[in-house]
N, C-alpha and C positions, 0 to 999 in steps of 0.2 A: 413482651422486646423488650427491651432496654436502650433507651434514646440516648442519643449523645447529647449537649449542648455545654456551649462554650464556661471562659467566666462568669462569671456573677457577684459582681460589687453590689451586694446593700447598705444604705447607708443611716436607713434611720430602721425600725422596726419597734412599736409600743410594749409595752412591761408586759404583755398576756400579749405581743402577736404570735404565732406560726407562722413563717415557709416554709415551705414545704417541695421539693420539683420531683421529686425520685428515687430512683434508686442511683445512692450518693456511695463515690468509689475511695474520694478523700477532706476532710472539712479541716479547716486550716482559721481561729478566732483570731483574729487581729487584737480585740480587747478584752480585758471580764474584771470579774463586777464579783464584791459579793457586801452582801445582807444579811446585817442582822434586827432581826425586832423580835418584839417581846411579844406573849401570847397575845392574841384579836386582835394584830394588827393587820391583818391583809380581809379584816371579813371586812364583805359590804354587802348594801342591799337600805328597805328604806326603812326599818323598824328593824333592830338590835334590843337584846338584849346580853349583854355581857358582864358575867362575874366572874373579875378578874382577884381575885386575894394575894397578895405578897406573890405579884407577879417577876422573877429578874432572869435576865438573858448573856447570857455567857456568850462573852465575843472573846477567848483566850484561847485560841491558838496557835498550837508549840512548832506543827510543822510548816511556814512562814511560806510555802509556795505549794499551791493547792493542783495547778497545770500548764504547765511554763507557753508560753507563744514566740516560743524562739523559733527562728529559721523559717518565718511565711513570708509569703512573698506578698 
């Protein structure tokens, strides 16, 4: 049975955080970000052995806008 939750304002969530309320009727992002990273950029651990030979990151984005945040309150 779904519950009703009023307006929720989230000020900040960490880079790998997850915020889950339950059933969702509408999600409205207020800000967006795009991250470009090359091979092996987000690896974590104590002892890593990474070999990336001639790695290149393509940052060309021809569409201009991915998802608009217009009409958000």
